[in-house]
mmCIF file of the C-alpha atoms, coordinates in Angstrom:
data_MODEL
# 
_entry.id   MODEL 
# 
loop_
_atom_site.group_PDB 
_atom_site.id 
_atom_site.type_symbol 
_atom_site.label_atom_id 
_atom_site.label_alt_id 
_atom_site.label_comp_id 
_atom_site.label_asym_id 
_atom_site.label_entity_id 
_atom_site.label_seq_id 
_atom_site.pdbx_PDB_ins_code 
_atom_site.Cartn_x 
_atom_site.Cartn_y 
_atom_site.Cartn_z 
_atom_site.occupancy 
_atom_site.B_iso_or_equiv 
_atom_site.pdbx_formal_charge 
_atom_site.auth_seq_id 
_atom_site.auth_comp_id 
_atom_site.auth_asym_id 
_atom_site.auth_atom_id 
_atom_site.pdbx_PDB_model_num 
ATOM 1  C CA . UNK A 1 1  ? -1.031  -68.113  47.385 1.00 0.00 ? 1  UNK A CA 1 
ATOM 2  C CA . UNK A 1 2  ? 1.815   -69.662  49.368 1.00 0.00 ? 2  UNK A CA 1 
ATOM 3  C CA . UNK A 1 3  ? 4.161   -72.300  47.951 1.00 0.00 ? 3  UNK A CA 1 
ATOM 4  C CA . UNK A 1 4  ? 5.259   -74.729  50.651 1.00 0.00 ? 4  UNK A CA 1 
ATOM 5  C CA . UNK A 1 5  ? 7.324   -77.866  50.014 1.00 0.00 ? 5  UNK A CA 1 
ATOM 6  C CA . UNK A 1 6  ? 6.068   -78.403  46.455 1.00 0.00 ? 6  UNK A CA 1 
ATOM 7  C CA . UNK A 1 7  ? 2.423   -77.695  47.331 1.00 0.00 ? 7  UNK A CA 1 
ATOM 8  C CA . UNK A 1 8  ? 0.338   -74.547  46.970 1.00 0.00 ? 8  UNK A CA 1 
ATOM 9  C CA . UNK A 1 9  ? -1.751  -73.238  49.842 1.00 0.00 ? 9  UNK A CA 1 
ATOM 10 C CA . UNK A 1 10 ? -4.389  -70.851  48.587 1.00 0.00 ? 10 UNK A CA 1 
ATOM 11 C CA . UNK A 1 11 ? -7.587  -69.249  49.867 1.00 0.00 ? 11 UNK A CA 1 
ATOM 12 C CA . UNK A 1 12 ? -10.795 -70.867  48.659 1.00 0.00 ? 12 UNK A CA 1 
ATOM 13 C CA . UNK A 1 13 ? -12.715 -68.370  46.497 1.00 0.00 ? 13 UNK A CA 1 
ATOM 14 C CA . UNK A 1 14 ? -16.153 -69.268  47.851 1.00 0.00 ? 14 UNK A CA 1 
ATOM 15 C CA . UNK A 1 15 ? -15.063 -69.193  51.510 1.00 0.00 ? 15 UNK A CA 1 
ATOM 16 C CA . UNK A 1 16 ? -12.126 -66.761  51.855 1.00 0.00 ? 16 UNK A CA 1 
ATOM 17 C CA . UNK A 1 17 ? -11.445 -67.796  55.462 1.00 0.00 ? 17 UNK A CA 1 
ATOM 18 C CA . UNK A 1 18 ? -10.648 -71.347  54.304 1.00 0.00 ? 18 UNK A CA 1 
ATOM 19 C CA . UNK A 1 19 ? -7.623  -72.702  52.480 1.00 0.00 ? 19 UNK A CA 1 
ATOM 20 C CA . UNK A 1 20 ? -7.031  -75.443  49.921 1.00 0.00 ? 20 UNK A CA 1 
ATOM 21 C CA . UNK A 1 21 ? -3.874  -77.416  49.195 1.00 0.00 ? 21 UNK A CA 1 
ATOM 22 C CA . UNK A 1 22 ? -3.039  -77.989  45.535 1.00 0.00 ? 22 UNK A CA 1 
ATOM 23 C CA . UNK A 1 23 ? -0.036  -79.342  43.668 1.00 0.00 ? 23 UNK A CA 1 
ATOM 24 C CA . UNK A 1 24 ? 2.503   -77.058  42.074 1.00 0.00 ? 24 UNK A CA 1 
ATOM 25 C CA . UNK A 1 25 ? 2.688   -77.411  38.318 1.00 0.00 ? 25 UNK A CA 1 
ATOM 26 C CA . UNK A 1 26 ? 0.049   -78.952  36.114 1.00 0.00 ? 26 UNK A CA 1 
ATOM 27 C CA . UNK A 1 27 ? -1.761  -82.201  36.726 1.00 0.00 ? 27 UNK A CA 1 
ATOM 28 C CA . UNK A 1 28 ? -1.032  -84.375  39.685 1.00 0.00 ? 28 UNK A CA 1 
ATOM 29 C CA . UNK A 1 29 ? -3.491  -85.456  42.285 1.00 0.00 ? 29 UNK A CA 1 
ATOM 30 C CA . UNK A 1 30 ? -3.872  -84.418  45.880 1.00 0.00 ? 30 UNK A CA 1 
ATOM 31 C CA . UNK A 1 31 ? -3.402  -87.225  48.408 1.00 0.00 ? 31 UNK A CA 1 
ATOM 32 C CA . UNK A 1 32 ? -6.477  -87.906  50.552 1.00 0.00 ? 32 UNK A CA 1 
ATOM 33 C CA . UNK A 1 33 ? -4.578  -86.680  53.620 1.00 0.00 ? 33 UNK A CA 1 
ATOM 34 C CA . UNK A 1 34 ? -4.298  -83.209  52.052 1.00 0.00 ? 34 UNK A CA 1 
ATOM 35 C CA . UNK A 1 35 ? -7.743  -82.976  50.506 1.00 0.00 ? 35 UNK A CA 1 
ATOM 36 C CA . UNK A 1 36 ? -10.324 -80.578  51.905 1.00 0.00 ? 36 UNK A CA 1 
ATOM 37 C CA . UNK A 1 37 ? -10.704 -77.060  53.237 1.00 0.00 ? 37 UNK A CA 1 
ATOM 38 C CA . UNK A 1 38 ? -8.662  -75.919  56.206 1.00 0.00 ? 38 UNK A CA 1 
ATOM 39 C CA . UNK A 1 39 ? -9.022  -72.930  58.515 1.00 0.00 ? 39 UNK A CA 1 
ATOM 40 C CA . UNK A 1 40 ? -5.419  -71.740  58.603 1.00 0.00 ? 40 UNK A CA 1 
ATOM 41 C CA . UNK A 1 41 ? -2.157  -71.823  56.699 1.00 0.00 ? 41 UNK A CA 1 
ATOM 42 C CA . UNK A 1 42 ? -0.388  -73.339  59.713 1.00 0.00 ? 42 UNK A CA 1 
ATOM 43 C CA . UNK A 1 43 ? -2.752  -76.336  59.662 1.00 0.00 ? 43 UNK A CA 1 
ATOM 44 C CA . UNK A 1 44 ? -2.037  -76.803  55.952 1.00 0.00 ? 44 UNK A CA 1 
ATOM 45 C CA . UNK A 1 45 ? 1.720   -76.685  56.564 1.00 0.00 ? 45 UNK A CA 1 
ATOM 46 C CA . UNK A 1 46 ? 1.463   -79.207  59.407 1.00 0.00 ? 46 UNK A CA 1 
ATOM 47 C CA . UNK A 1 47 ? -0.564  -81.608  57.255 1.00 0.00 ? 47 UNK A CA 1 
ATOM 48 C CA . UNK A 1 48 ? 1.939   -81.306  54.396 1.00 0.00 ? 48 UNK A CA 1 
ATOM 49 C CA . UNK A 1 49 ? 4.845   -81.949  56.784 1.00 0.00 ? 49 UNK A CA 1 
ATOM 50 C CA . UNK A 1 50 ? 3.094   -84.980  58.300 1.00 0.00 ? 50 UNK A CA 1 
ATOM 51 C CA . UNK A 1 51 ? 2.195   -86.383  54.883 1.00 0.00 ? 51 UNK A CA 1 
ATOM 52 C CA . UNK A 1 52 ? 5.710   -86.013  53.498 1.00 0.00 ? 52 UNK A CA 1 
ATOM 53 C CA . UNK A 1 53 ? 7.221   -87.539  56.658 1.00 0.00 ? 53 UNK A CA 1 
ATOM 54 C CA . UNK A 1 54 ? 4.948   -90.579  56.393 1.00 0.00 ? 54 UNK A CA 1 
ATOM 55 C CA . UNK A 1 55 ? 5.706   -90.873  52.678 1.00 0.00 ? 55 UNK A CA 1 
ATOM 56 C CA . UNK A 1 56 ? 9.448   -90.792  53.406 1.00 0.00 ? 56 UNK A CA 1 
ATOM 57 C CA . UNK A 1 57 ? 9.091   -93.468  56.106 1.00 0.00 ? 57 UNK A CA 1 
ATOM 58 C CA . UNK A 1 58 ? 7.150   -95.693  53.697 1.00 0.00 ? 58 UNK A CA 1 
ATOM 59 C CA . UNK A 1 59 ? 9.843   -95.257  51.034 1.00 0.00 ? 59 UNK A CA 1 
ATOM 60 C CA . UNK A 1 60 ? 12.592  -96.086  53.554 1.00 0.00 ? 60 UNK A CA 1 
ATOM 61 C CA . UNK A 1 61 ? 10.689  -99.176  54.624 1.00 0.00 ? 61 UNK A CA 1 
ATOM 62 C CA . UNK A 1 62 ? 10.350  -100.355 50.997 1.00 0.00 ? 62 UNK A CA 1 
ATOM 63 C CA . UNK A 1 63 ? 14.063  -99.752  50.375 1.00 0.00 ? 63 UNK A CA 1 
ATOM 64 C CA . UNK A 1 64 ? 15.072  -101.722 53.448 1.00 0.00 ? 64 UNK A CA 1 
ATOM 65 C CA . UNK A 1 65 ? 12.909  -104.667 52.344 1.00 0.00 ? 65 UNK A CA 1 
ATOM 66 C CA . UNK A 1 66 ? 14.722  -104.690 49.009 1.00 0.00 ? 66 UNK A CA 1 
ATOM 67 C CA . UNK A 1 67 ? 18.092  -104.621 50.764 1.00 0.00 ? 67 UNK A CA 1 
ATOM 68 C CA . UNK A 1 68 ? 19.118  -101.174 49.606 1.00 0.00 ? 68 UNK A CA 1 
# 
């Protein structure tokens, strides 16, 4: 298992050549953008980076609308 930017990337037990993204810690839900099985760790990392970048942009946009 690999921990990357607060997410776990781990091999899927039923299909060892595929990877799943899960949250670190208990509970929490996986965003739809990160849900599924992926064929490589690098794809998982790219998806996590893209998701967090979009999330940050959305938060910045909300803050600017509030005048912060």
